[in-house]
Backbone as JSON, one array per atom type, in Angstrom:
{
  "sequence": "MLLARKIAVARNMFIYIVKTVLSVGHRLLVSIADLLPPDERSCRIRGRIHGLSIGAVGGNFQVAQGVRFEHGSGIRIGDDVYIGTDSWLSGLRGGIVLEDQVMIGPKVTMVSSNHTLKQGSYRFGPGKPGAIKIGYGTWLGAGVRVMAGIEVPSSSLVCAGAVLTKTFRESGIYGGVPAGKIK",
  "N": [[-30.57, -18.26, 26.92], [-27.94, -18.49, 27.79], [-27.11, -20.59, 26.13], [-27.33, -19.25, 23.56], [-25.36, -17.33, 23.81], [-22.98, -18.94, 24.16], [-23.17, -20.03, 21.5], [-22.83, -17.82, 19.98], [-20.13, -17.3, 20.7], [-18.68, -19.45, 19.64], [-19.35, -19.24, 17.03], [-17.93, -16.71, 16.54], [-15.25, -17.55, 17.2], [-14.97, -19.63, 15.18], [-14.98, -18.22, 12.84], [-12.57, -16.21, 13.19], [-10.8, -18.38, 13.2], [-11.06, -19.32, 10.62], [-10.36, -16.93, 9.01], [-7.72, -16.68, 9.9], [-6.49, -18.93, 8.78], [-6.98, -18.55, 6.1], [-5.39, -16.04, 5.65], [-2.95, -16.96, 6.56], [-2.52, -18.76, 4.37], [-2.62, -17.01, 2.24], [-0.42, -15.64, 2.74], [1.65, -17.67, 2.63], [1.35, -18.17, -0.28], [2.4, -15.76, -1.58], [4.66, -15.83, -0.45], [5.76, -17.91, -2.09], [5.47, -16.91, -4.44], [7.33, -14.92, -4.64], [9.57, -16.36, -5.06], [9.51, -16.58, -7.82], [11.1, -15.79, -11.07], [12.33, -12.43, -11.71], [10.77, -11.35, -13.89], [8.43, -10.08, -16.4], [6.2, -11.65, -16.54], [6.01, -13.14, -14.23], [5.78, -10.98, -12.4], [3.19, -10.12, -12.99], [1.72, -12.49, -12.12], [2.3, -12.21, -9.39], [0.88, -9.85, -9.1], [-1.72, -10.73, -9.32], [-1.85, -12.5, -7.27], [-1.34, -10.82, -4.87], [-3.52, -9.29, -5.35], [-5.66, -10.36, -4.24], [-5.95, -9.75, -1.52], [-6.3, -7.29, -1.59], [-8.41, -4.21, -1.55], [-9.39, -3.11, -4.29], [-8.53, -3.8, -7.51], [-7.11, -3.06, -10.81], [-6.65, -4.1, -14.13], [-4.06, -5.66, -15.49], [-2.03, -5.33, -13.51], [1.08, -5.16, -11.87], [3.63, -6.71, -9.84], [6.66, -6.56, -8.36], [9.34, -8.64, -6.86], [9.31, -9.18, -3.19], [7.6, -7.18, -2.25], [5.21, -5.61, -0.12], [2.09, -5.42, 1.49], [0.14, -3.88, 3.77], [-2.97, -3.94, 5.35], [-4.63, -4.1, 3.35], [-7.21, -3.85, 2.51], [-7.9, -1.12, 2.43], [-6.73, -0.2, 0.19], [-6.73, 0.8, -3.27], [-6.2, 0.08, -6.56], [-5.36, 0.99, -9.81], [-5.57, 0.28, -13.4], [-2.85, -1.07, -15.09], [-0.62, -0.75, -13.5], [2.57, -0.67, -11.86], [4.63, -1.98, -9.26], [7.53, -1.57, -7.59], [10.37, -3.55, -6.45], [10.5, -4.61, -3.13], [8.91, -2.67, -2.02], [6.63, -1.02, 0.26], [3.39, -0.91, 1.35], [0.88, 0.72, 3.22], [-2.41, 0.6, 3.96], [-3.61, 1.42, 6.07], [-6.35, 2.81, 8.01], [-6.52, 5.74, 6.59], [-6.14, 4.99, 3.89], [-5.14, 4.1, 0.43], [-4.73, 5.29, -2.91], [-3.91, 4.28, -6.14], [-3.74, 5.57, -9.0], [-4.56, 4.78, -12.51], [-1.85, 3.47, -14.66], [0.29, 4.1, -12.78], [3.69, 4.07, -11.68], [5.83, 2.49, -9.76], [8.69, 2.83, -8.03], [11.61, 0.74, -6.61], [11.79, -0.09, -3.16], [9.9, 1.93, -2.06], [8.06, 3.48, 0.26], [4.81, 3.76, 1.67], [2.48, 5.15, 3.84], [-0.63, 5.31, 5.13], [-1.37, 6.63, 7.72], [-0.75, 7.98, 10.56], [0.99, 8.16, 14.01], [0.02, 9.78, 17.07], [0.6, 12.12, 19.71], [0.36, 11.04, 23.09], [0.1, 11.71, 26.33], [2.74, 12.27, 26.61], [4.05, 10.21, 25.04], [4.41, 8.79, 21.94], [3.82, 6.11, 21.41], [1.36, 4.92, 22.33], [-0.47, 6.79, 21.19], [-3.49, 7.72, 19.61], [-4.12, 6.76, 16.29], [-3.88, 8.78, 13.37], [-5.59, 9.46, 10.53], [-4.81, 9.67, 7.04], [-5.3, 9.95, 3.81], [-3.88, 8.69, 0.92], [-2.96, 9.67, -2.4], [-2.16, 8.82, -5.53], [-1.63, 10.27, -8.57], [-2.77, 9.79, -12.09], [-0.47, 8.18, -14.37], [1.88, 8.8, -12.91], [5.24, 8.72, -11.74], [6.93, 7.4, -9.02], [10.05, 7.43, -7.91], [12.92, 5.43, -6.95], [13.15, 4.43, -3.48], [11.38, 6.52, -2.44], [9.64, 8.25, -0.16], [6.27, 8.45, 1.06], [4.24, 10.35, 2.88], [1.39, 10.26, 5.34], [-1.62, 11.39, 4.17], [-0.9, 12.89, 1.68], [-1.2, 13.88, -1.59], [-0.34, 13.23, -4.98], [-0.28, 14.96, -8.09], [-1.35, 13.88, -11.36], [0.6, 12.68, -13.93], [3.25, 13.29, -12.81], [6.62, 13.31, -11.68], [8.33, 11.87, -9.29], [11.39, 12.18, -7.67], [14.23, 10.02, -7.01], [14.51, 8.91, -3.63], [13.14, 11.11, -2.65], [11.03, 12.76, 0.04], [7.93, 12.84, 0.54], [5.98, 15.34, 2.05], [4.0, 17.22, 1.89], [1.09, 17.99, -0.09], [1.03, 18.43, -3.53], [-0.38, 20.56, -6.06], [-0.07, 20.87, -8.93], [1.09, 19.06, -11.87], [4.45, 17.87, -12.14], [7.92, 17.8, -11.81], [9.32, 16.53, -8.62], [11.32, 16.58, -5.91], [13.89, 15.91, -3.33], [14.4, 16.34, 0.45], [12.53, 17.84, 2.77], [10.33, 17.05, -0.07], [10.09, 19.1, -2.65], [9.21, 21.31, -5.49], [10.85, 20.88, -8.5], [10.89, 21.33, -11.41]],
  "CA": [[-29.77, -17.25, 26.8], [-26.46, -18.94, 27.82], [-26.96, -21.35, 24.89], [-27.14, -18.23, 22.5], [-23.89, -16.81, 23.94], [-22.05, -20.03, 23.58], [-23.12, -20.24, 19.98], [-22.22, -16.66, 19.5], [-18.69, -17.22, 21.08], [-18.31, -20.34, 18.93], [-19.28, -18.63, 15.79], [-16.68, -15.85, 16.34], [-13.95, -18.46, 17.12], [-14.81, -20.08, 14.06], [-14.6, -17.02, 12.0], [-11.37, -16.09, 13.55], [-9.87, -19.52, 12.75], [-10.98, -19.47, 9.02], [-9.63, -15.75, 8.65], [-6.25, -16.8, 10.12], [-6.15, -19.95, 7.85], [-7.02, -17.92, 4.73], [-4.21, -15.18, 5.87], [-1.56, -17.84, 6.55], [-2.38, -19.6, 3.16], [-2.28, -15.92, 1.3], [1.25, -15.36, 2.84], [2.19, -18.76, 1.89], [1.4, -17.93, -1.8], [3.02, -14.64, -1.73], [6.24, -16.34, -0.49], [6.13, -18.8, -3.37], [5.31, -16.24, -5.79], [8.64, -13.98, -4.51], [10.68, -17.15, -5.51], [9.65, -16.6, -9.34], [12.1, -14.71, -11.64], [11.91, -11.12, -11.78], [10.44, -11.06, -15.26], [6.84, -9.42, -16.59], [4.9, -12.82, -16.39], [5.98, -13.48, -12.73], [5.22, -9.85, -11.81], [1.56, -10.3, -13.21], [1.38, -13.57, -11.13], [2.46, -11.65, -8.02], [0.05, -8.8, -8.95], [-2.94, -11.44, -8.98], [-1.73, -13.07, -5.93], [-1.51, -9.68, -3.97], [-4.74, -8.77, -5.54], [-6.65, -11.22, -3.34], [-5.96, -9.15, -0.35], [-6.45, -5.62, -1.78], [-9.64, -3.55, -1.74], [-9.79, -3.08, -5.62], [-7.37, -3.99, -8.36], [-7.51, -3.06, -11.93], [-6.29, -4.89, -15.04], [-2.36, -5.55, -15.76], [-1.28, -5.03, -11.91], [2.45, -6.07, -11.95], [4.16, -6.55, -8.53], [8.13, -7.15, -8.25], [9.49, -9.5, -5.42], [9.38, -8.55, -1.89], [6.58, -6.06, -2.08], [4.5, -5.95, 1.19], [0.83, -4.64, 1.5], [-0.69, -3.93, 4.93], [-4.25, -3.42, 5.63], [-4.84, -4.25, 1.88], [-8.61, -3.48, 2.14], [-7.82, 0.4, 2.31], [-5.81, 0.18, -0.94], [-7.34, 0.9, -4.46], [-5.13, 0.18, -7.58], [-6.04, 1.41, -11.22], [-5.14, -0.3, -14.61], [-1.48, -0.84, -15.71], [0.09, -0.27, -12.18], [3.59, -1.42, -11.51], [5.08, -1.69, -8.0], [8.84, -2.02, -7.63], [11.01, -4.45, -5.45], [10.74, -4.38, -1.76], [8.09, -1.65, -1.64], [5.82, -1.25, 1.54], [2.12, 0.19, 1.21], [0.06, 0.35, 4.35], [-3.6, 1.32, 3.74], [-4.36, 1.76, 7.48], [-7.11, 4.07, 8.32], [-6.59, 6.7, 5.44], [-6.26, 4.36, 2.61], [-4.23, 4.65, -0.57], [-5.44, 5.27, -4.27], [-2.99, 4.47, -7.19], [-4.72, 5.6, -10.3], [-4.06, 4.19, -13.75], [-0.63, 3.88, -15.05], [1.24, 4.63, -11.87], [4.87, 3.43, -11.72], [6.4, 2.84, -8.24], [10.25, 2.11, -7.82], [11.9, -0.29, -5.78], [11.97, 0.42, -1.9], [9.08, 3.05, -2.08], [7.17, 3.44, 1.28], [3.53, 4.72, 1.72], [1.89, 4.89, 5.1], [-1.78, 6.29, 5.26], [-1.83, 6.91, 9.01], [0.29, 8.62, 11.55], [0.74, 8.23, 15.38], [-0.22, 11.04, 17.82], [1.07, 12.07, 21.09], [-0.55, 11.03, 24.14], [0.74, 11.33, 27.72], [4.26, 12.34, 26.37], [4.42, 9.24, 24.27], [3.77, 8.4, 20.53], [3.57, 4.77, 21.28], [0.07, 4.64, 22.36], [-1.3, 7.8, 20.86], [-4.4, 7.33, 18.73], [-3.7, 7.0, 14.88], [-4.59, 10.01, 12.59], [-5.65, 8.91, 9.13], [-4.52, 10.76, 5.81], [-5.42, 9.28, 2.49], [-2.74, 8.93, 0.0], [-3.62, 9.69, -3.65], [-1.0, 9.11, -6.35], [-2.3, 10.71, -9.85], [-2.63, 8.9, -13.33], [0.86, 8.19, -14.98], [2.85, 9.38, -12.14], [6.43, 7.78, -11.52], [7.55, 7.39, -7.87], [11.57, 6.85, -8.02], [13.45, 4.49, -5.73], [13.16, 4.73, -2.26], [10.66, 7.53, -2.22], [8.62, 8.08, 1.01], [4.9, 9.22, 1.06], [3.57, 10.37, 4.46], [-0.05, 10.31, 5.13], [-2.4, 12.78, 3.54], [-0.38, 13.42, 0.57], [-1.6, 13.74, -3.0], [0.55, 13.63, -6.11], [-0.94, 15.04, -9.33], [-1.18, 13.09, -12.49], [1.79, 13.09, -14.88], [4.27, 13.91, -12.13], [7.7, 12.45, -11.26], [9.07, 12.3, -7.92], [12.94, 11.71, -7.76], [14.56, 9.1, -6.04], [14.96, 9.45, -2.25], [12.38, 12.37, -1.99], [10.25, 12.41, 1.23], [6.71, 13.8, 0.36], [5.3, 15.69, 3.36], [3.12, 17.82, 1.64], [0.35, 17.85, -1.26], [1.2, 19.47, -4.7], [-1.48, 20.68, -6.92], [0.1, 20.71, -10.39], [2.11, 18.16, -12.47], [5.82, 18.48, -12.22], [9.1, 16.99, -11.07], [9.54, 17.03, -7.31], [12.45, 15.87, -5.45], [14.52, 16.49, -1.95], [13.89, 16.06, 1.51], [11.38, 17.42, 2.29], [10.34, 17.29, -1.56], [9.97, 20.5, -3.42], [9.17, 21.12, -6.98], [12.07, 21.16, -9.29], [10.49, 21.74, -12.68]],
  "C": [[-28.22, -17.58, 26.84], [-26.27, -19.58, 26.65], [-26.54, -20.18, 23.59], [-26.0, -17.57, 22.57], [-22.99, -17.66, 23.61], [-22.0, -20.15, 22.16], [-22.53, -18.99, 19.41], [-20.46, -16.7, 19.65], [-18.13, -18.36, 20.03], [-18.26, -19.91, 17.48], [-18.13, -17.52, 15.49], [-15.46, -16.54, 16.4], [-13.83, -19.13, 15.85], [-14.44, -19.11, 12.91], [-13.16, -16.75, 12.1], [-10.35, -17.26, 12.88], [-9.77, -19.54, 11.24], [-10.23, -18.1, 8.49], [-8.1, -15.98, 8.86], [-5.8, -17.86, 9.07], [-6.04, -19.24, 6.54], [-5.75, -16.97, 4.65], [-2.83, -15.99, 5.73], [-1.23, -18.5, 5.0], [-2.24, -18.33, 2.1], [-0.61, -15.61, 1.51], [2.03, -16.42, 2.24], [2.35, -18.54, 0.34], [2.3, -16.73, -2.24], [4.48, -14.89, -1.59], [6.79, -17.19, -1.34], [6.4, -18.01, -4.28], [6.84, -15.39, -5.8], [9.72, -14.98, -5.06], [10.72, -17.13, -6.93], [10.74, -15.46, -9.79], [11.61, -13.36, -11.72], [11.62, -10.49, -13.32], [8.71, -10.67, -15.24], [5.93, -10.49, -16.21], [5.09, -12.99, -14.86], [5.58, -12.13, -12.04], [3.87, -9.76, -12.02], [1.13, -11.23, -12.26], [1.38, -13.02, -9.64], [1.23, -10.6, -8.0], [-1.41, -9.43, -8.62], [-2.97, -12.04, -7.69], [-2.02, -11.98, -4.84], [-2.94, -9.12, -4.11], [-5.77, -9.17, -4.61], [-6.88, -10.37, -2.07], [-5.95, -7.58, -0.32], [-7.9, -5.15, -2.18], [-10.05, -3.52, -3.24], [-8.55, -3.15, -6.59], [-7.7, -3.7, -9.83], [-6.76, -4.07, -12.88], [-4.58, -4.63, -15.22], [-1.67, -5.0, -14.4], [-0.21, -5.99, -12.0], [3.22, -5.63, -10.45], [5.72, -7.25, -8.72], [8.19, -8.09, -6.92], [9.68, -8.76, -4.42], [8.62, -7.47, -1.4], [5.74, -6.6, -0.94], [3.2, -4.86, 1.08], [0.36, -5.03, 2.89], [-1.82, -3.42, 4.87], [-4.77, -3.29, 4.01], [-6.22, -3.69, 1.47], [-8.73, -2.02, 2.07], [-7.0, 0.69, 1.08], [-6.64, -0.18, -2.41], [-6.53, 1.08, -5.69], [-5.65, 0.09, -9.0], [-5.24, 0.15, -12.13], [-3.64, -0.01, -14.62], [-0.51, -0.22, -14.42], [1.2, -1.1, -12.1], [4.26, -1.09, -10.01], [6.56, -2.41, -7.78], [9.29, -3.02, -6.29], [11.12, -3.93, -3.91], [10.0, -3.11, -1.29], [7.29, -2.14, -0.36], [4.67, -0.33, 1.2], [1.19, -0.28, 2.68], [-1.31, 1.28, 4.06], [-4.28, 1.64, 5.02], [-5.14, 2.88, 7.55], [-7.34, 5.07, 7.26], [-6.7, 6.12, 4.09], [-5.43, 4.91, 1.6], [-5.01, 4.42, -1.86], [-4.2, 5.41, -5.27], [-3.83, 4.38, -8.42], [-3.91, 4.98, -11.37], [-2.54, 4.64, -14.15], [0.4, 4.35, -14.11], [2.48, 3.55, -11.93], [5.52, 3.69, -10.42], [7.72, 2.12, -8.21], [10.33, 1.5, -6.79], [12.04, 0.63, -4.44], [11.18, 1.74, -1.35], [8.11, 2.67, -0.61], [6.02, 4.41, 1.43], [2.86, 4.17, 2.94], [0.67, 5.9, 5.2], [-2.27, 6.67, 6.59], [-0.48, 7.34, 9.89], [0.05, 8.19, 12.98], [0.59, 9.47, 15.8], [0.44, 10.87, 19.13], [0.11, 11.77, 22.24], [0.24, 10.77, 25.51], [2.37, 11.46, 27.57], [4.82, 11.24, 25.48], [3.77, 8.97, 22.83], [3.38, 6.77, 20.59], [1.98, 4.36, 21.42], [-0.98, 5.63, 21.84], [-2.27, 7.39, 19.68], [-4.06, 7.74, 17.19], [-4.58, 8.08, 14.23], [-4.42, 9.44, 11.29], [-5.53, 9.96, 8.25], [-4.34, 9.87, 4.67], [-4.25, 9.66, 1.75], [-3.52, 8.71, -1.47], [-2.4, 9.84, -4.72], [-1.91, 9.1, -7.94], [-1.94, 9.82, -10.97], [-1.0, 9.26, -13.99], [1.86, 8.73, -14.19], [4.01, 8.24, -11.94], [7.1, 8.33, -10.16], [9.02, 6.96, -8.11], [11.7, 5.98, -6.99], [13.64, 5.14, -4.41], [12.32, 6.18, -1.79], [9.67, 7.13, -1.04], [7.46, 9.09, 0.93], [4.23, 9.09, 2.24], [2.04, 10.61, 4.14], [-0.6, 11.65, 4.97], [-2.02, 13.32, 2.32], [-0.96, 13.04, -0.69], [-0.58, 14.31, -4.02], [-0.19, 13.74, -7.36], [-0.61, 14.28, -10.47], [0.12, 13.64, -13.18], [2.97, 13.67, -14.1], [5.61, 12.67, -11.99], [8.37, 12.71, -10.05], [10.36, 11.35, -7.81], [13.21, 10.84, -6.61], [14.99, 9.66, -4.71], [14.11, 10.62, -1.66], [11.64, 11.78, -0.78], [9.24, 13.39, 0.97], [6.06, 14.03, 1.62], [4.41, 16.67, 3.08], [2.4, 17.78, 0.16], [0.82, 18.77, -2.26], [0.0, 19.29, -5.52], [-1.23, 20.56, -8.33], [1.34, 19.84, -10.66], [3.33, 18.75, -12.34], [6.76, 17.41, -11.75], [9.32, 17.62, -9.89], [10.56, 15.97, -6.74], [13.02, 16.64, -4.16], [13.72, 15.84, -0.8], [13.74, 17.47, 2.45], [11.26, 17.6, 0.61], [9.78, 18.53, -1.89], [9.84, 20.4, -4.83], [10.42, 21.6, -7.58], [11.93, 21.81, -10.5], [9.03, 21.59, -12.9]]
}
């Protein structure tokens, strides 16, 4: 019994070490890829490297410099997707789906989870998941913020600086804080 427990502990430690080494190796590759010039070929190379840590990735995935993914196993990316410089996507709990031909401008933030209040503090409140889905052919302009639980319909444009706090059902042009339909 004691031997079996020691073997289990050793196995878990080994798995942790391997995952840590792979994670560090991946981060090193991402850092090196960020040194590549901001051209289409380099964006494709970064897409392939980032794709190693993402749940599912389609063809022709392009990533600009400085993009960060957290909890990539919760992120699904379609074909012909572009993500702009310094964007941050977190697939924690709720997950993120970017359908085909989505274009994301620079400094866009998407987080698929929110904190909840517990004993007067948000610090240790349990996470509340909310899936994010960005529809086919949609363009998110620079600096857009997408909150947990939001869906953006296909063929939509979200203006720079908009904060999406609710789901919209029909394609259109959206902008503002909080975002509303413009056209």
